[in-house]
Every structure is written in structure tokens, then in C-alpha cells.
C-alpha positions, 0 to 999 in steps of 0.5 A, a space after each residue: 744737448 749741450 752741457 749747462 756750462 756751455 749753454 751759459 758761455 754761449 749766452 754770455 757771448 750773445 748777450 753780455 748784459 744779462 745776468 739771468 739765463 734759462 738753461 735746459 737740463 736733461 735727467 742725467 745732468 740733474 742726477 749728477 749734482 749732489 743733493 742735501 739730506 734733511 735730518 729727521 728730528 726724532 729717533 724711534 727707540 726700541 721696545 719699552 715697557 712702563 716700569 711701575 715697581 718704584 711707583 708702588 714703594 714709598 719714596 725717601 732720600 739718604 746722604 749716607 753710604 747705607 741705611 739703618 732701620 728697625 724691623 718688628 720681628 714679632 708681636 705676642 701677647 696673652 689674650 687682650 680682654 676686659 678684666 675685673 678691678 685688681 686682676 692682672 692685666 694682659 701683657 704684650 711683647 714686641 720684638 725688634 731687630 736692626 737692619 742695615 742695608 747698603 746704598 748700591 750703585 747701578 751704572 751704564 755707559 755707551 760710546 758714539 762718534 762725536 760727529 753723530 753727537 754734533 750733527 744730530 741734536 736729538 741724540 742727546 735727549 734720545 740717549 738720555 732717555 734710553 740710558 735712563 730706561 736701561 737703569 730703570 730696568 736694572 733697578 726694577 730687577 734689583 727691587 724684585 730679585 736682588 739676592 742681598 749679596 754686595 753689590 745687590 739689593 735685598 729684593 722683595 722675592 728674597 724676603 717675601 713669605 711664600 703664600 699657601 696655595 689654593 685649598 683646591 688647586 685649579 687646573 694649569 693655565 689661566 685659572 691657576 694664575 688668578 687662583 695663585 694671586 688670590 691666595 697671595 692676597 688672602 695670605 696678606 689679609 690673614 696676616 693683617 695687611 692689605 694688598 696695594 700691588 701685584 707683580 706679574 710676568 708679561 706672559 703670565 698676565 696674558 694667560 690671566 687675561 684668558 681667565 677674565 674672559 670679557 675684555 671689559 674686565 681689563 682696566 687701564 691702568 691694569 688692576 685685579 679686584 681694584 689692586 694695581 698690577 705691575 707687568 714686569 719682565 723682571 718677574 720670572 714666569 710662573 711666579 707672582 708677588 703681592 704686597 702692601 708696598 707702602 708703608 712697609 717698604 721704602 726706596 732711599 735715593 742717594 743719587 737720582 739717575 743722571 747722565 754725564 758726558 765726557 770726550 777725554 775718557 781713555 782714547 776718546 779724544 784721538 778716536 773722536 768718540 763721546 762717552 755717555 754715562 748714566 748712574 744712580 745710587 739707592 738703598 731699599 728698606 723692607 720694614 715688614 717681610 710679612 707684608 709681602 707674599 710670593 708664590 708660583 702657579 702651573 701654566 701648563 
């Protein structure tokens, strides 16, 4: 079979008045011409868990580099009871101290070739989402496990009061998870607080499901005895947290999570790179440590 170019030349010689020709191509000729790739308008992200710690906590904002708040430390009184006229009235004493917590910064950045940025329009929204998710994961870890030493938050697991274990400890496994959480809930009620959230590790949540038995008992969103459950990989396996998060804790956002882009950072310009940075600033107030109970349980 002659080449496509030869076929066109021969036809022009025979019929110069024609502007359109039918030519034959064999398979090799078809494969020798480059094709145009179509860009798929989406990027499938890696694994993501719904992060819900923040949703339990009262929101707030600040314009300073830190926050000051008053924390009640004790309430004592002689027995409050009816009295006869002229008798000494019962005294009530409240003690407070002032807490100071800094605004911390949680940053993250990544680099990528600027050709990717220009050629794949969906990358911008995808990277915004992924970087902000990364910040949210770091935030959740700080809310739970911050050790209170700069530049970390004072997290709930640091200040929560350890709950007494069950009167009769159950055998290790699924029942131990439920018994531990129940002890935390009971401890809160014993101190005068009502639980508004439970935080569990994903593995421990799976163990707990075995104790529940019937799948119909598992609700969406997940709850135990009507108390919302947050499943967080930031919680260490074998531990739990129960608390009345609102109103006894509050997040103060100094700068909400945002994304910025630069092309002249370091040597990005000569390397055709784009730097994408995400950052947030916040402080956490825990008004009443007694409103939070933590504990452990045996899994095996």
C-alpha cells in the first residue's frame, strides 16, 4: 500500500480540481500519528476520615497572640439548707484562677511543577482540599494530645481527669471498651456534668462494635447511648475521652485555615516550581477540666 502522501499527490495530478480525497490507511499508518490525551477533570484523594473534634467544641475568635480566661477551681460550702430566722446563713466559697493560653500556628506546604498547575485546572481545588485536610488532622491531634509546651496546645488528654474503672472490670476485649466509656460517662455525671461527646480510636471502635452485637444498634452519625462518638486516629488505641465539650471548652480562631501560592520562593522561579502553603492559627480554652474524663481499657 502506498503512503498517504503519495496517494494525495497522485490524485492531485489526476484530478487537480478536487479538494477532497478518500485515502486508504493501514494500521501502521494510523499508529504512527500522535494522539491527543484527554485530561480527566478530577483527582481521587488518598484516605480521609471525617474529622469531628472541632464540631464538639464551642467556636470563638480572637485578635490577640493569646487568650486569658478565668477557670473555676473549687466550690465549697457548708450544707445549704433552710434556717430559722436570725440563724447564721450557710457560706459558699468559690475559687478561681486565671489561665493564659497562646495562639499557636499550624503550617504545611508542598511544591509541584508549575506545568502541572497550569495544565491541570483541578489541581488547585484538590491541593486546597488536601492541604486543609492535613491541617485539620494536625489540629485534631493538638486538640487531643497537645502537651501544653510551646508551640503546642494544652490538649484534652493532658487536663482531663482520669475516671475510675468499672467496679467489676470486664474481661479484655469488646466489653471492656463499652465498660470503660460507661465509667467515664458515669464519672462526669457524678461531678455534675453531662457528656456531649466520646472520642475513640478506630481500632477500639471496631472492637466495641463486636460488643454491640446487632448492626441495627450502630447509628449514623455514630453515637453511644445518644452521645455522639468521634472516631479519631489521633486517639491512642486503648484510651478514651468523654466530655461535656460545649460550653466547657472553646476554640479561638486567630486565622482560619487558608491556602496561599507563590512562584518566587527560594529557587522556584528557575526550577519552574509552585509553592503552596496552608496555615491556621488558634488557641484552645478548657474552662473546666472536671468536665472531661479519660481512661484506658484492656483490648486483649
